C-alpha positions in Angstrom: 26.3 24.6 -6.1 28.9 22.6 -4.2 28.2 19.5 -2.3 29.2 21.2 1.0 26.5 23.8 0.7 23.9 21.1 -0.1 24.9 19.0 2.8 24.7 22.0 5.2 21.3 22.8 3.9 20.1 19.2 4.3 21.5 19.1 7.9 19.7 22.3 8.8 16.5 21.0 7.3 16.8 17.8 9.2 17.2 19.7 12.5 14.2 21.8 11.7 12.2 18.7 10.8 13.0 17.0 14.1 11.8 20.2 15.9 8.6 20.2 13.8 8.0 16.5 14.7 8.2 17.3 18.4 5.8 20.1 18.0 3.4 18.1 15.8 3.0 15.5 18.5 1.9 18.0 21.1 -1.9 17.5 20.8 -2.3 19.2 17.4 -5.3 17.9 15.4 -5.1 17.3 11.6 -7.1 19.8 9.7 -9.2 19.2 6.6 -8.8 22.1 4.2 -9.9 20.5 1.0 -11.1 23.0 -1.6 -14.6 22.8 -2.9 -15.4 21.0 -6.1 -16.2 24.4 -7.7 -12.8 25.8 -6.7 -11.0 22.7 -8.0 -12.8 23.0 -11.3 -11.7 26.6 -11.6 -8.1 25.7 -10.7 -8.0 22.8 -13.2 -9.4 24.8 -16.1 -6.8 25.2 -18.8 -4.4 22.7 -17.4 -2.2 21.1 -20.1 -3.0 17.5 -21.1 -0.4 15.7 -19.0 -1.5 17.5 -15.8 -5.2 17.3 -16.7 -4.8 13.5 -17.0 -3.3 13.4 -13.5 -6.2 15.4 -12.2 -8.7 12.8 -13.4 -7.1 10.5 -10.8 -7.4 13.0 -7.9 -7.6 11.4 -4.4 -7.3 7.8 -5.8 -4.9 5.3 -4.3 -3.3 3.7 -7.3 -1.9 0.2 -7.5 1.4 -0.7 -9.0 5.0 -0.7 -8.0 8.1 1.3 -8.9 7.7 0.5 -12.6 4.2 2.1 -12.5 5.5 5.1 -10.7 8.3 5.5 -13.2 5.7 5.4 -16.0 3.8 8.2 -14.3 6.9 10.3 -14.0 7.7 9.7 -17.7 4.2 10.8 -18.7 4.8 14.0 -16.7 8.2 14.8 -18.3 8.3 18.5 -19.1 6.6 19.5 -15.8 8.0 19.7 -12.3 6.8 17.0 -10.0 6.4 17.0 -6.2 6.2 13.6 -4.5 5.0 13.4 -0.9 5.7 10.2 1.0 3.0 9.6 3.7 1.1 7.1 5.8 -2.3 7.5 7.4 -1.0 6.6 10.9 1.9 9.1 10.7 1.0 12.1 12.9 3.4 14.6 11.1 2.0 13.4 7.8 -1.5 14.1 9.1 -0.3 17.6 10.2 0.9 18.6 6.8 -2.1 17.1 4.9 -4.0 20.4 4.9 -1.0 22.2 3.4 -0.9 19.9 0.5 -4.7 20.1 0.1 -4.4 23.9 -0.3 -1.1 24.3 -2.2 -1.4 21.6 -4.9 -4.5 23.2 -6.6 -2.7 26.5 -6.8 -0.1 24.9 -9.1 -2.7 22.8 -11.0 -1.6 24.1 -14.4 2.2 24.1 -13.8 3.3 21.4 -11.3 2.3 17.8 -10.8 1.8 16.3 -7.3 1.9 12.6 -6.5 1.7 10.8 -3.2 3.5 7.6 -2.0 1.5 5.9 0.7 4.0 3.5 2.3 4.1 1.3 5.4 0.3 1.0 5.8 -1.3 -1.8 7.7 -3.6 -2.2 4.7 -4.7 -0.4 1.5 -8.0 0.3 3.2 -6.2 2.4 5.9 -4.9 4.8 3.3 -8.2 4.9 1.4 -10.0 5.7 4.6 -7.6 8.6 5.4 -8.1 10.0 1.8 -11.9 9.9 2.2 -11.7 12.2 5.2 -8.8 14.4 3.9 -9.1 14.4 0.0 -6.3 15.8 -2.1 -6.4 16.9 -5.7 -3.8 14.4 -6.9 -3.4 10.6 -6.8 -1.2 8.5 -4.5 0.4 5.1 -5.1 -0.3 2.4 -2.6 3.3 1.3 -2.0 2.7 -2.0 -0.3 6.0 -3.5 -1.4 8.0 -0.4 -0.6 9.5 -0.4 -4.0 8.6 3.2 -4.7 10.1 4.2 -1.4 13.3 2.4 -2.4 13.4 4.3 -5.7 12.8 7.7 -4.1 15.3 7.2 -1.3 18.1 5.8 -3.5 18.4 8.9 -5.7 19.5 11.7 -3.4 18.3 10.8 0.1 19.1 7.2 1.3 18.6 8.4 4.9 15.0 9.2 4.0 14.0 5.5 3.6 12.7 5.0 7.1 11.6 8.6 7.6 8.2 10.1 6.9 6.9 12.4 5.8 9.5 13.2 3.1 8.8 15.4 0.0 10.8 14.9 -3.1 11.2 17.4 -5.9 11.7 16.4 -9.5 12.6 18.9 -12.2 11.1 19.2 -15.7 13.7 16.6 -17.0 12.5 14.0 -14.5 15.6 14.3 -12.2 15.2 14.4 -8.4 16.8 17.7 -7.4 15.8 18.2 -3.8 14.1 16.5 -0.8 12.6 17.8 2.4 12.5 15.8 5.7 9.6 16.3 7.9 6.2 18.0 7.6 5.4 21.2 5.8 3.4 23.1 8.4 2.6 26.2 6.3 1.5 26.9 2.8 4.2 29.5 2.5 7.0 27.1 3.2 5.9 24.5 0.6 5.3 27.2 -2.0 8.7 28.6 -1.3 10.4 25.3 -1.9 8.5 24.7 -5.1 9.5 28.1 -6.5 13.2 27.8 -5.4 13.9 24.2 -6.3 11.6 23.8 -9.3 11.4 27.3 -10.6 7.6 27.1 -10.7 
């Protein structure tokens, strides 16, 4: 695929993302669509060891920096990884939270999900958000911004000051795609996972 087609796709996605941000700010309220414990248990059943290990850290806000994040990616080598950059105060991030709550468990045996909680006023702010809107995967508390630097410096330098952004890593641990702005439907996120990660 040529660079031109990639650039056009990114430009189009950025325009759509800006439109979504405008709509997201128009009085919409963040939903909580977290699956039940019984449903999560059924989704996790039979997950391979690397993904099962990730599931044991579900909804936790992990410490560490870019080195810790790299270690996590290395442990997940062989599986596609979706990394969602968010912040508890970010309205578009809040809007897409329910989508990640619903979609991530559907891929519990095939795709890893990780969050990057960046630009928080405190670690407690992110933890408070997760208590009210639990997800089936862990996030890193990115207090220094080092994970954000790592994510943005691969394919998407313009994404450094933007949130939410979702990054897609292939089975070899290479960042192959990124999406600016919120995913506002399960269908859209599932589509990108299948198209860009072959999952």
